[in-house]
KOLZA-186413 format. One record per residue (C-alpha): residue number from 0; chain; y, x, z. Coordinates in Angstrom, 3 decimals, padded with zeros to 6 digits. Each point is the difference from the previous one (the first is absolute). Layout:
<rs>
+-----+--------+----------+----------+----------+
| num | chaine |       yy |       xx |       zz |
+-----+--------+----------+----------+----------+
| NUM |      A |        Y |        X |        Z |
...
+-----+--------+----------+----------+----------+
</rs>
This chain:
<rs>
+-----+--------+----------+----------+----------+
| num | chaine |       yy |       xx |       zz |
+-----+--------+----------+----------+----------+
|   0 |      A |  012.386 | -011.868 |  003.597 |
|   1 |      A | -000.323 | -002.377 |  003.030 |
|   2 |      A | -003.576 | -001.198 | -000.057 |
|   3 |      A | -000.684 |  003.362 |  000.932 |
|   4 |      A |  000.670 | -001.012 |  003.151 |
|   5 |      A | -001.176 | -003.168 |  000.052 |
|   6 |      A | -003.745 | -000.872 |  001.922 |
|   7 |      A |  000.086 |  003.408 |  001.879 |
|   8 |      A | -002.399 | -001.140 |  002.716 |
|   9 |      A | -002.215 | -001.311 | -002.291 |
|  10 |      A | -000.857 |  003.150 | -001.436 |
|  11 |      A | -002.973 |  002.204 |  000.931 |
|  12 |      A |  000.335 |  003.561 | -000.485 |
|  13 |      A | -001.165 | -000.165 | -003.835 |
|  14 |      A |  002.565 | -002.355 | -000.594 |
|  15 |      A |  002.320 |  001.618 |  001.469 |
|  16 |      A | -000.725 |  003.709 | -002.195 |
|  17 |      A | -000.291 | -002.364 | -002.728 |
|  18 |      A |  003.796 | -001.368 |  000.866 |
|  19 |      A |  001.513 |  003.603 |  000.489 |
|  20 |      A | -002.323 |  001.490 | -002.903 |
|  21 |      A |  001.789 | -002.849 | -002.048 |
|  22 |      A |  002.795 |  002.225 | -002.163 |
|  23 |      A |  002.091 | -003.132 |  000.659 |
|  24 |      A |  000.144 |  001.585 |  003.413 |
|  25 |      A |  001.672 |  003.065 | -000.408 |
|  26 |      A |  002.766 | -002.075 | -002.255 |
|  27 |      A | -000.220 | -002.509 |  002.987 |
|  28 |      A |  003.463 | -001.234 |  001.872 |
|  29 |      A |  000.437 | -000.860 |  003.688 |
|  30 |      A |  001.594 | -000.649 |  002.518 |
|  31 |      A | -000.899 |  002.464 |  003.249 |
|  32 |      A | -001.669 | -002.708 |  002.533 |
|  33 |      A | -002.864 | -001.129 | -003.083 |
|  34 |      A | -000.403 |  003.450 | -000.546 |
|  35 |      A | -000.700 |  000.529 |  003.685 |
|  36 |      A | -002.568 | -002.755 |  000.269 |
|  37 |      A | -001.735 |  001.919 | -004.034 |
|  38 |      A | -000.075 |  003.067 |  002.038 |
|  39 |      A | -001.721 | -002.084 |  003.548 |
|  40 |      A | -002.311 | -001.739 | -001.417 |
|  41 |      A | -001.525 |  002.380 | -002.342 |
|  42 |      A | -000.549 |  002.365 |  002.926 |
|  43 |      A | -001.105 | -002.549 |  002.244 |
|  44 |      A | -002.854 | -000.902 | -003.013 |
|  45 |      A | -000.756 |  004.304 | -000.067 |
|  46 |      A |  000.176 | -000.331 |  003.998 |
|  47 |      A | -002.215 | -002.990 |  000.639 |
|  48 |      A | -002.807 |  001.560 | -000.820 |
|  49 |      A | -000.045 |  003.893 | -001.499 |
|  50 |      A | -003.754 | -000.146 | -000.771 |
|  51 |      A | -000.745 |  002.167 | -002.260 |
|  52 |      A |  000.365 | -000.263 | -003.138 |
|  53 |      A | -000.273 |  002.180 | -003.250 |
|  54 |      A |  002.413 |  003.424 | -000.384 |
|  55 |      A |  001.061 | -002.160 | -004.315 |
|  56 |      A |  000.439 | -003.237 |  002.480 |
|  57 |      A |  001.844 |  002.480 |  002.675 |
|  58 |      A |  002.072 |  000.996 | -002.469 |
|  59 |      A |  000.859 | -003.029 | -001.624 |
|  60 |      A |  001.698 | -001.189 |  002.841 |
|  61 |      A |  001.915 |  003.192 |  000.690 |
|  62 |      A |  001.349 | -000.916 | -003.288 |
|  63 |      A |  000.738 | -002.776 |  000.698 |
|  64 |      A |  001.583 |  000.414 |  003.692 |
|  65 |      A |  001.776 |  002.340 | -001.942 |
|  66 |      A |  000.951 | -001.868 | -003.057 |
|  67 |      A |  001.591 | -002.459 |  003.238 |
|  68 |      A |  002.277 |  002.471 |  001.455 |
|  69 |      A |  001.433 |  001.705 | -002.937 |
|  70 |      A |  001.153 | -004.251 | -000.800 |
|  71 |      A |  000.810 | -000.374 |  003.159 |
|  72 |      A |  002.543 |  002.944 |  000.467 |
|  73 |      A |  001.451 | -000.479 | -003.686 |
|  74 |      A |  000.617 | -003.399 |  000.230 |
|  75 |      A |  000.946 | -000.548 |  003.542 |
|  76 |      A |  001.490 |  003.957 |  000.319 |
|  77 |      A | -001.666 |  002.314 |  002.874 |
|  78 |      A |  000.939 | -002.155 |  003.308 |
|  79 |      A |  000.174 |  002.925 |  002.335 |
|  80 |      A | -003.103 |  000.844 | -001.081 |
|  81 |      A | -001.763 | -002.317 |  000.360 |
|  82 |      A | -002.341 |  000.153 | -003.076 |
|  83 |      A | -000.503 |  003.240 |  001.149 |
|  84 |      A | -001.299 |  000.124 |  003.644 |
|  85 |      A | -001.938 | -003.861 | -001.203 |
|  86 |      A | -001.887 |  002.626 | -002.216 |
|  87 |      A | -001.076 |  002.901 |  002.310 |
|  88 |      A | -000.744 | -002.546 |  003.097 |
|  89 |      A | -002.265 | -001.274 | -002.355 |
|  90 |      A | -001.793 |  003.184 | -001.352 |
|  91 |      A |  000.539 |  001.337 |  003.253 |
|  92 |      A | -002.480 | -003.392 |  001.641 |
|  93 |      A | -002.173 |  000.219 | -002.829 |
|  94 |      A | -000.972 |  003.892 |  000.477 |
|  95 |      A | -000.630 | -000.841 |  003.494 |
|  96 |      A | -001.913 | -003.211 | -000.589 |
|  97 |      A | -001.602 |  000.873 | -003.472 |
|  98 |      A |  000.379 |  003.531 | -000.062 |
|  99 |      A |  000.078 |  002.401 | -002.414 |
| 100 |      A |  000.187 |  000.584 | -003.681 |
| 101 |      A |  001.409 |  002.762 | -001.992 |
| 102 |      A | -001.046 | -001.552 | -003.504 |
| 103 |      A |  001.346 | -003.037 |  001.214 |
| 104 |      A |  004.060 | -000.038 |  000.145 |
| 105 |      A |  000.491 | -002.760 |  002.424 |
| 106 |      A | -002.503 |  001.771 |  002.411 |
| 107 |      A |  001.659 |  003.498 | -000.605 |
| 108 |      A |  001.486 |  001.333 |  003.358 |
| 109 |      A |  001.726 |  003.189 | -001.058 |
| 110 |      A |  002.657 | -001.660 | -002.029 |
| 111 |      A |  000.903 | -002.119 |  001.909 |
| 112 |      A | -000.216 |  002.520 |  003.008 |
| 113 |      A |  002.988 |  001.900 | -003.131 |
| 114 |      A |  001.459 | -003.303 | -000.701 |
| 115 |      A |  000.713 | -000.977 |  004.278 |
| 116 |      A |  002.267 |  003.258 |  000.156 |
| 117 |      A |  001.433 |  000.310 | -003.387 |
| 118 |      A |  001.160 | -003.331 |  001.627 |
| 119 |      A |  001.137 |  001.441 |  003.356 |
| 120 |      A |  004.100 | -001.268 |  000.169 |
| 121 |      A |  001.102 |  003.736 |  000.900 |
| 122 |      A | -001.698 |  003.858 |  000.829 |
| 123 |      A | -001.606 |  000.636 |  003.092 |
| 124 |      A |  003.010 |  001.983 |  001.300 |
| 125 |      A |  002.209 | -002.177 | -000.606 |
| 126 |      A | -002.637 | -002.160 |  002.456 |
| 127 |      A | -000.506 |  002.339 |  002.270 |
| 128 |      A |  003.464 |  000.000 |  000.895 |
| 129 |      A |  001.169 | -002.972 | -000.212 |
| 130 |      A | -002.653 | -001.825 |  002.240 |
| 131 |      A |  000.308 |  000.759 |  003.684 |
| 132 |      A |  003.451 | -001.641 | -000.136 |
| 133 |      A | -000.752 | -002.241 | -002.932 |
| 134 |      A |  001.494 | -002.516 |  002.144 |
| 135 |      A |  003.292 |  001.059 | -000.507 |
| 136 |      A |  000.299 |  000.214 | -004.376 |
| 137 |      A |  000.747 | -002.498 | -001.691 |
| 138 |      A | -002.380 | -002.884 | -001.586 |
| 139 |      A | -000.221 |  001.890 | -003.447 |
| 140 |      A | -001.507 |  002.835 |  002.109 |
| 141 |      A | -002.649 | -001.649 |  002.098 |
| 142 |      A | -000.465 | -002.410 | -002.823 |
| 143 |      A | -001.587 |  002.791 | -001.663 |
| 144 |      A | -001.555 |  001.511 |  002.296 |
| 145 |      A | -001.783 | -002.938 |  001.067 |
| 146 |      A | -001.501 |  000.042 | -003.078 |
| 147 |      A | -001.300 |  003.404 | -000.139 |
| 148 |      A | -001.391 | -001.177 |  002.733 |
| 149 |      A | -001.776 | -002.834 | -002.293 |
| 150 |      A | -001.019 |  002.173 | -002.328 |
| 151 |      A | -001.427 |  002.091 |  002.881 |
| 152 |      A | -002.499 | -002.535 |  001.773 |
| 153 |      A | -001.002 | -000.079 | -003.852 |
| 154 |      A | -001.179 |  003.646 | -000.424 |
| 155 |      A | -001.624 |  000.257 |  003.661 |
| 156 |      A | -002.005 | -003.231 | -001.450 |
| 157 |      A | -000.989 |  001.771 | -003.168 |
| 158 |      A | -000.089 |  003.684 |  001.962 |
| 159 |      A | -004.243 | -000.202 |  000.432 |
| 160 |      A | -000.608 | -000.517 | -003.296 |
| 161 |      A |  002.134 |  003.335 | -001.205 |
| 162 |      A | -001.265 |  002.620 |  001.870 |
| 163 |      A |  001.011 |  002.653 | -002.808 |
| 164 |      A |  002.712 | -000.856 | -001.425 |
| 165 |      A |  003.260 |  001.650 | -001.369 |
| 166 |      A |  002.457 | -000.811 |  002.712 |
| 167 |      A | -002.534 | -000.740 |  002.651 |
| 168 |      A |  002.128 |  002.221 |  002.127 |
| 169 |      A |  003.441 | -001.828 | -000.774 |
| 170 |      A | -001.433 | -003.106 |  000.938 |
| 171 |      A | -001.304 |  001.363 |  003.003 |
| 172 |      A |  003.299 |  001.639 |  000.396 |
| 173 |      A |  001.424 | -003.689 | -000.550 |
| 174 |      A | -002.484 | -001.682 |  002.910 |
| 175 |      A |  001.263 |  002.164 |  002.265 |
| 176 |      A |  003.679 | -000.793 | -000.448 |
| 177 |      A | -001.066 | -004.405 | -000.255 |
| 178 |      A | -000.085 | -000.543 |  003.973 |
| 179 |      A |  002.728 |  001.400 |  000.378 |
| 180 |      A |  001.833 | -002.616 | -003.079 |
| 181 |      A |  001.983 | -003.533 |  001.231 |
+-----+--------+----------+----------+----------+
</rs>
C-alpha cells in the first residue's frame, strides 16, 4: 500500500485523481506525514491552475479529494480536525478562485457552510461568555475557542456565496463574535 505515497510530486492533477480514486486508496495505511504530503500535493496541483473544467471533471476531482480525506482520517485518525480543516480551506479557496457551482459537490458552498458551523466545538453563548476572559481559561477551553475562530474564518470566506442559506442568521451572529475570540 505504501506505493500510493510514492512520487506524489510527479503526479499531475489527473494522476492524483486516478491514484486517490483507486479502490486500494480507501484501504491504505500510512503515517500522518505521508497523508499530509498526499493532501498537500493534491491541493497544490489543484490550486496551481484552477482553470475552467467541465462539471464531470470537477466531480471526479471532488470525489478523489474526498476519498483522500476519508482515507487519511481512517488511517491516521482525525488529528485534531486536520483533515476537516484542510478540506474546508481547499473548498473555500476554490469558491473564491473558481466560483460556486451548486451542481458540483466540491464547489457547492451550502454544505461547506453547514459543515463548518456543525464542527464548531462550543456553543455561541458559551463562546460569548468566555471570549472576554480567555487569558484566564484552561488550555482546553482556549483551544476550543481558537478552533471556533479558525472555522469561522472559513465561513467568512464562504459567506458571499451563500446569500439565502437557511443558517445565514446563525453565521452572522457567530461573525459578530469571531473577532473577540483568541
